C-alpha angles and dihedrals in degrees: 000000000000127000151103120260123194106212126196097220117215125221119271094030120109120221087248089054090056092048090050092052093047091047090055094046094050097036097233136110090209098094128125140160133223105224132015123241118197115236090258091059129084135191138051120027116165111214124194122208132198116332089358089077085079093069097048093113092056089056097052095108127220091226134038130185124220141176110209132187122210127199112207126218098037128095119191133183091241096044089238134083092259091069134088111280111243100175141002126198139163111254129203113186135180110230095218090053089050092051093047092050094048091051091052089065091068090108147083113269145154108268122199112233110238114245092232093070138100094244110128124233120183090348094306128101114244095236087059089061087050094049090049092047091236118153114234135172104249117228122237129218134192114253134174124221098200098178133007134168140166112246102179143356121188133147110334095335136081131183128207140179122221138175109209141176123260113283098029115140110216089198089059092043089056090047089052091050093049090048089052090055092043090236135107128246142146138215110264100176139002132193125186106215100175142017111186105303094345111102133192090235087065098046131100132222123235088251091055090048093050088051092050093246102137143090122235115218118222124230091244090059096049096045095054092118089068127072109272121199123188112216137195125248092266094057092038090061092048087053094049087051091053096242124165114253133207112268105237094149134087093212134100093221127037125188116206119204130183128229088276090060092247120143107244101169147356118215136195136195115284109235095201092053119021089195089068137059122213132214116262104167124015124192121198 
């Protein structure tokens, strides 16, 4: 079975837990996902099944939308509520100043990767340095906060929505916002509401999936942003045999489909001969 399933991940499940459950339900080991969510996080997790695992990298969206809750007056080593508490403090914060600071993060900037992450440095994951209490200079990566707005501020908590580029750590964004306000705070909940074109309204809980109440998306549906060319049986056989084809297209990626609207191959430009395109992914 091939297809893409948009899962509404529940809290306390790892992304790997979800993959294992889907694998068991669909009786296949060929299951993957396109963007890790920490156990504390909920929401959109795009899962690929069967041959669709080959297109995972094409589904890793540039932008993802989140709704995050911040608890003020607590600082943890992981930047979220699951970590070890390093400091507590009573916080008094003016709402207008909070709104102004949040809005100031609508920008592109270098974000420091949190030490409790799976990013590798010198062949070792950062969280391994943290667990071993080893000091390390944390890498920085450019991220874009495309949209950001305060949704609610009450008591010692505030909630905001953001649309961010791939690779943005919301925990780190929250830490940066708190540093900008000269206060302490930590992420207490996180929901991913959108990943590219995949929305939480179109996702399914694990309970729904177990009860067969879901819709699998086909590759042809989720690859609609790429040029799709329907081919005859002769060209279909050439594609299935991995042949080079004439480059008649002004596109970096070309998706070929057969008369049944099934994806049979994805091609890319051929660097050695720009008049040709070469097979990248073949589906039998």
